[in-house]
Each structure stands twice: as structure tokens, then as C-alpha cells.
N, C-alpha and C positions, 0 to 999 in steps of 0.2 A: 784935968788937963791933959797929965803926961797919959792917960788913956786916949783921949780923942787924935791926939797928935802920932801915935802908934799906931792906929786904926786907919789914918789916913796914909801913913809909910807904908804900911800892910797893905793896901787898897791900890795905892799907883804904882807900885812893884808887882802885884798881879796883871792889875789893866794894861803896863806894858812890855810885861814877858808872855803873855796868852795874846798879843794883838789886840785888845779889846778898845785901845787906844793907840791912835796912829800918827806918829808924828812927822815920818817923812814916806813917802813912796806910797804906790797902789797894790792891790792885790794879785796883780797879772806877775807872773812870772817873768823874768829879762827875754828879751827876743833870743836870745841866742840859744834858750832852754826849750823855745813853742818848739812842736811839730807840725811843722807846714806839710801838709799830704795833701792830694787830687781830690776833688767832691766830687765825682763820678767814674765810673768803669764804662765798660761794655754793656749798655741800655739791655740788650738781648737777654730772654729768660736763659737757662740752660738748667739740662737734666740731667740728674746722679740719681739711680734707684730708684724709688718709688715719690723722690720729690722735683718739682720745679720750682727754681731759684733764680730772681733776680734782684740783683745788687741795683738799690735806690740812689745811696750817698754813701760816703766814704768822708770822715770831718772827726777835726781834732776836738778833743773830749776833752783835753787837761794835758798839763804837761805829761809829755812820752805817755798818752795815749789817746787810742782810736776809736773809733766808732764806725762799726760799719751795718748801714740798714739796708734789711736783705728783706725782700716776700719771698715768704717758702708756701707752696701750694703740694697740698697730699694727692696723687693722681690715680690711687689705688682706691678702692671699698672698705680698707680695712685702717686700724687706729697704727698710725707711726710718730717716731718723736724725731726731734732735729736738736743733735748735741751742738752747743757752742763752743765746747772743747775740741770739738773733731777740726772744727773751720781753721786755717789758718793765711798768716800774711806772709807773703815769700817776698825778701828786698832783694836792689837790685844787684847784691851779693850772694844769690842764693840763702841766705839763711831765713829761717823759720820761726813766726810764733804764733802760739795758740791763742786762740781767743778763751776767754773766763767761761767758768763752769757755769752751764745754763741751760736749763732743757725745756723743751717746745713740744707741749704733745697736740698729735693735727686729729682730728676726728676723719673719717674717711672724704673723700673730697673737699675739704676745710682748706682755706688759707688764713693768711693771717702776716701779720709784721714784725721780724724779728731785729732788736738792735743786739748787735757782738762789740765785745770789748775788745778791744786787744791791748795789752802793755807792752810797750817796744822801749829796746835799749836806744840807748842817745845814739845818734847818729843813724838811726833805722829809715830804709827809703822804700818804703811798700812800693814794688813793681806787679806785685797783684794778688791777687785772692784765690784760694783754693778752696772750694764748698764742695762739702762732703753728706751724701744723703743720712750715709750710718757710718762708726767708725771703722768698720773695714772696708768701705768703700774706694773707689780708686779716685772718684773725685774730681771736678773742673774747674780749670784757671780760670777767671778773670784778669783779665789784663788792664791794669792803672793808667789812667792819663797822665 
């Protein structure tokens, strides 16, 4: 009998501490911690180096996380790579946040869609997205609405 009670107590403590059972609230973060950002920027394609890029959308994908969906097209007859960590969000205060590490390889004249994930500090408001064809290129800014 004591064993059954002990197992029930352990299960209840586990369920409450891991969130398996919720009595109050929901899974959404409080409104004050949600990142509200624009959903689109300049719809025109931009060119930097061997790549043509176009911002498709920018959306909040979690607390302090933004995801930019970008179309990328290799303009050359050579294989090229698109590096997520070379892309930057620039705030209204000129602070920058680099994209998470990712690598997209493109065959000659190939086009694809890439999701760039940015973890932004609290209070960060994105004013532009700086897209780079490669780590050493000048990049092209895209103003965000």
C-alpha cells in the first residue's frame, strides 16, 4: 500500500514539475516577451556577388526568435554556398544580430528557399535585413516595414 502511494506522489511531482499536467495558463509566453516584427520587407530581388536574393517573409517564430524566409538563386555556372551566419538583422539602434549557422549549397543556376533563424535580444526591433552572398561580400540591405 505504501509503495502505491509513494509511486503516485512521485508521478504527481514529476508531472507538475515537467509541465506534463498544467493547472494554470497556457504554453504561450506573456505578451510582453513576444517579439512583434514586420511580416515583409521590400519585395524586389537584390543581388550580391553570385547570388540573387529576395525576402519572402519575416515572422516571429518564438520568444525572441525571428525567421526570415529568403529565396536564393545562383546566377552563375559554378557551385556556390549560402551561409546563414553571414546574414544579419540590423535594429533601429544599429545593433546587429547574425543568423544561426546554416549552409545551403546551390548548383549552377539553381534556386531555393532558405529559412534564416535569428535569436534577438529583448527589445530588439529589426529595421533591416543585410543579405550577403558570401562572408566577405559587402552585402545588400533590405528595409523592413
